[in-house]
C-alpha positions as a Markdown table, in Angstrom:
| # | Residue | x | y | z |
|---|---|---|---|---|
| 1 | Met | 14.8 | -33.3 | 40.5 |
| 2 | Asp | 17.7 | -35.3 | 41.9 |
| 3 | Asn | 19.2 | -32.0 | 43.1 |
| 4 | Glu | 16.0 | -31.3 | 45.1 |
| 5 | Arg | 16.1 | -34.8 | 46.6 |
| 6 | Ser | 19.8 | -34.4 | 47.6 |
| 7 | Asn | 19.1 | -31.0 | 49.1 |
| 8 | Ser | 16.2 | -32.3 | 51.1 |
| 9 | Gly | 18.4 | -35.2 | 52.3 |
| 10 | Val | 21.1 | -32.8 | 53.4 |
| 11 | Gly | 18.6 | -30.6 | 55.2 |
| 12 | Phe | 17.1 | -33.6 | 56.9 |
| 13 | Leu | 20.5 | -35.0 | 58.0 |
| 14 | Ser | 21.7 | -31.6 | 59.3 |
| 15 | Gly | 18.4 | -31.1 | 61.1 |
| 16 | Leu | 18.7 | -34.6 | 62.6 |
| 17 | Val | 22.3 | -33.9 | 63.8 |
| 18 | Ile | 21.4 | -30.5 | 65.2 |
| 19 | Gly | 18.2 | -31.8 | 66.9 |
| 20 | Ala | 20.1 | -34.8 | 68.4 |
| 21 | Phe | 22.8 | -32.4 | 69.8 |
| 22 | Ala | 20.2 | -30.0 | 71.2 |
| 23 | Gly | 18.3 | -32.9 | 72.8 |
| 24 | Ala | 21.5 | -34.3 | 74.3 |
| 25 | Val | 22.5 | -30.9 | 75.8 |
| 26 | Leu | 19.0 | -30.4 | 77.2 |
| 27 | Ala | 19.0 | -33.8 | 78.8 |
| 28 | Leu | 22.4 | -33.3 | 80.3 |
| 29 | Val | 21.5 | -29.9 | 81.8 |
| 30 | Leu | 18.3 | -31.3 | 83.3 |
| 31 | Ala | 19.7 | -34.6 | 84.5 |
| 32 | Pro | 20.5 | -34.9 | 88.2 |
| 33 | Gln | 24.3 | -35.6 | 88.1 |
| 34 | Ser | 27.4 | -34.1 | 89.6 |
| 35 | Gly | 29.2 | -31.4 | 87.7 |
| 36 | Glu | 32.1 | -33.6 | 86.8 |
| 37 | Glu | 29.8 | -36.3 | 85.4 |
| 38 | Thr | 27.9 | -33.7 | 83.5 |
| 39 | Arg | 31.1 | -32.3 | 82.0 |
| 40 | Glu | 32.3 | -35.7 | 81.0 |
| 41 | Leu | 28.9 | -36.5 | 79.4 |
| 42 | Ile | 28.9 | -33.2 | 77.6 |
| 43 | Ser | 32.4 | -33.8 | 76.3 |
| 44 | Gly | 31.5 | -37.3 | 75.1 |
| 45 | Lys | 28.4 | -36.1 | 73.4 |
| 46 | Ala | 30.3 | -33.2 | 71.8 |
| 47 | Gln | 32.9 | -35.7 | 70.4 |
| 48 | Glu | 30.1 | -37.9 | 69.2 |
| 49 | Ala | 28.4 | -34.9 | 67.4 |
| 50 | Arg | 31.8 | -33.9 | 66.0 |
| 51 | Gly | 32.2 | -37.4 | 64.5 |
| 52 | Lys | 28.8 | -37.3 | 63.0 |
| 53 | Ala | 29.4 | -33.9 | 61.5 |
| 54 | Leu | 32.7 | -35.1 | 60.0 |
| 55 | Asp | 30.9 | -38.1 | 58.6 |
| 56 | Leu | 28.2 | -35.9 | 57.1 |
| 57 | Ala | 30.8 | -33.6 | 55.7 |
| 58 | Ser | 32.6 | -36.5 | 54.1 |
| 59 | Asp | 29.4 | -37.8 | 52.7 |
| 60 | Leu | 28.6 | -34.4 | 51.2 |
| 61 | Arg | 32.1 | -34.1 | 49.7 |
| 62 | Asp | 31.6 | -37.6 | 48.1 |
| 63 | Leu | 28.2 | -36.6 | 46.8 |
| 64 | Ala | 29.6 | -33.3 | 45.4 |
| 65 | Asn | 32.5 | -35.2 | 43.7 |
| 66 | Gln | 30.1 | -37.7 | 42.2 |
| 67 | Leu | 27.8 | -34.9 | 40.9 |
| 68 | Ala | 30.8 | -33.1 | 39.4 |
| 69 | Asp | 31.9 | -36.3 | 37.7 |
| 70 | Asp | 28.4 | -36.9 | 36.3 |
| 71 | Leu | 28.2 | -33.3 | 35.0 |
| 72 | Arg | 31.6 | -33.7 | 33.3 |
| 73 | Lys | 30.4 | -36.9 | 31.6 |
| 74 | Gln | 27.2 | -35.2 | 30.5 |
| 75 | Ala | 29.2 | -32.2 | 29.2 |
| 76 | Asp | 31.6 | -34.5 | 27.3 |
| 77 | Asp | 28.7 | -36.4 | 25.8 |
| 78 | Leu | 27.0 | -33.2 | 24.7 |
| 79 | Ala | 30.2 | -31.9 | 23.2 |
| 80 | Lys | 30.6 | -35.1 | 21.2 |
| 81 | Arg | 27.0 | -35.0 | 19.9 |
| 82 | Thr | 27.3 | -31.4 | 19.0 |
| 83 | Arg | 30.6 | -32.0 | 17.2 |
| 84 | Ala | 29.0 | -34.9 | 15.3 |
| 85 | Ala | 25.9 | -32.8 | 14.3 |
| 86 | Tyr | 28.2 | -30.0 | 13.2 |
| 87 | Glu | 30.3 | -32.4 | 11.0 |
| 88 | Thr | 27.1 | -33.9 | 9.5 |
| 89 | Thr | 25.6 | -30.4 | 8.8 |
| 90 | Ser | 28.9 | -29.2 | 7.4 |
| 91 | Lys | 29.2 | -32.1 | 5.0 |
| 92 | Arg | 25.6 | -31.7 | 3.8 |
| 93 | Ala | 26.3 | -27.9 | 3.2 |
| 94 | Asn | 29.5 | -28.7 | 1.3 |
| 95 | Asp | 27.7 | -31.3 | -0.8 |
| 96 | Ala | 24.9 | -28.8 | -1.5 |
| 97 | Val | 27.4 | -26.1 | -2.5 |
| 98 | Ser | 29.3 | -28.5 | -4.8 |
| 99 | Ala | 26.0 | -29.7 | -6.4 |
| 100 | Ala | 25.0 | -26.0 | -6.9 |
| 101 | Lys | 28.3 | -25.2 | -8.5 |
| 102 | His | 28.1 | -28.2 | -10.8 |
| 103 | Ala | 24.5 | -27.3 | -11.8 |
| 104 | Ala | 25.5 | -23.7 | -12.4 |
| 105 | Gln | 28.5 | -24.7 | -14.5 |
| 106 | Ser | 26.3 | -27.1 | -16.4 |
| 107 | Lys | 23.8 | -24.3 | -17.1 |
| 108 | Ile | 26.6 | -22.0 | -18.2 |
| 109 | Asp | 27.9 | -24.6 | -20.6 |
| 110 | Asp | 24.4 | -25.2 | -22.0 |
| 111 | Leu | 23.8 | -21.5 | -22.5 |
| 112 | Gln | 27.2 | -21.0 | -24.2 |
| 113 | Asn | 26.7 | -24.1 | -26.5 |
| 114 | Gly | 23.1 | -23.5 | -26.9 |
C-alpha cells in the first residue's frame, strides 16, 4: 500500500514538472518578446526545470535508500524470528526423541525383567 502511494506521488511530481515545463515553453513561444529575450527566458526556465528535476531525482534516491533500509531491517527481523522458531522447534523435537528413547528403554527393561 505504501508502494502504491509513493508511486502515485512520483507520478504526480513528474507530471507536475513536465506540465510546468510544457506550459512555460508554450507561454514563451506565444509571448510577444524579442528573440533574444525569448532565448534568455527559455534558458532560465530550462535551468529552473533542470534544478527541479535534480531535486526530484535526489528525493527519489533518498526514498529508494530509505525503502532499502526498511526492507533490510524487516529481512533481519524475519531471519531472527525464523532462527528463534527453529531453535525452539529443534529443542522440542530433541526433548521428544529423548523422552521416547527413555520410555523405550524403560519398556525394554520391564520386558526383560518381567
